[in-house]
N, C-alpha and C positions, 0 to 999 in steps of 0.2 A: 190233265189228264191224259192216258194212253188212250190212243184211237186204238179204236180193235177191229181187221175186217175177217167175214165168215165165209167160206167155202163150202163147195162140194155136196151142199142138199142134191135133194132129186127125189124122183120118185122110184120105187123097186118090191119088187115079189118080196113076201115074206120067206123067210129064210137067206133073203141076200146079203148082202155085205156096202157100206163103205164104208166113205170115208175123211169127214171133215177135220177142215184148218182154218188157223187164226195167225192173220198175221197181225204183229203189235208192229206199232212205229216207236216203240224203247225196247229195248234189251228186254225178251221175258226171263231171264237169270239174274236182272234187280226187283222184278218182284217179287212175291211175299208167296205170292201162291195165287196159280190160274186153274182155272175149270171152265169146265162146259156143266149149263144149263140147260133147260128145256121145260117148254106152254105150252099144252094142249091142248086143244079150243074147248071152255069154260073152268078148266081148272087152274091151277095155283104156280107161281114158276118154280122146279125144282130143281135140287144138284141132281146131278150123271155123275159127274166122277173131275178132280182136283188133282193137284200136282204139285205139291209143296220147291218153294225156293232148294230144301236139300234131295229130292225127285223124291220122296215117297207120295204116293198115290193115295184114292181112296176113288170109291167108287159107292155107287145106288147100291142096297140091294137086289131091285128088279134086273142093273145090265151085269152086278156080276159074274164074272165065265166068257159074258159074252163081248163087252167093252173096253177098248185100252188106251189109255192115254200118253200119249208123249209128248216131247220136247223136243222140236231140231234146229241141233244150234247156227247148220248152215244155210235154213232159212226165216231162220226165228221166230218159227212156228211153235203154236201149242197143235195137235191131233187131237181126234179120237177116232180110231178102227173101231166101226161097227159091225157086227158079226151077226148072224142068226138073229137078222132083228125080224120080227113081232110086229101086227096093227095096235097093240099097247105103243110102243113107240116110234107112232106117229108126233108130232110137238113139231113146233121152233124152237130153233137150238143154238142157244146165245153163246158165245165166251164171254167169260171175264177178265177181267182182272183187279186184285189190292194191292194193292203199295205198303211200303211199310212204313207209311201213316195209317192206314186201313180207312185210303181210300180206295173206291172199287170202278171199273169202270168198265162196258158191256160196251159190246155189240151191235151191231144193227139186226142180227137174227140170219139166221135158212130155214129152209124147209123141207122137213124130212114127211114122203108116206110113204107108212109099207102098206100096200094092199094086200091081203089074203085073200 
């Protein structure tokens, strides 16, 4: 399994920005797909954004135009730039890696709290 460590969460006012990073124990370019998911209290975990091996990206409708997922080859991280944050973006954000055998790994999560 891939070890994933998230960072960058915190408390921000509505309209503000945060940048999450996910550091992986193996090359992120060797993964089938990597992504960010989130889980708010009392809700199911949901997909936020994913980036495939070819660099193609996919976003949940609720974050399109506000969030950007990217890869940093120098740091071997997958990042999530979050702009124009809303109270409803408050959740624990998890990094996920999917390998070519379709085995998935999760990070421990990082809390994002947006105050209105």
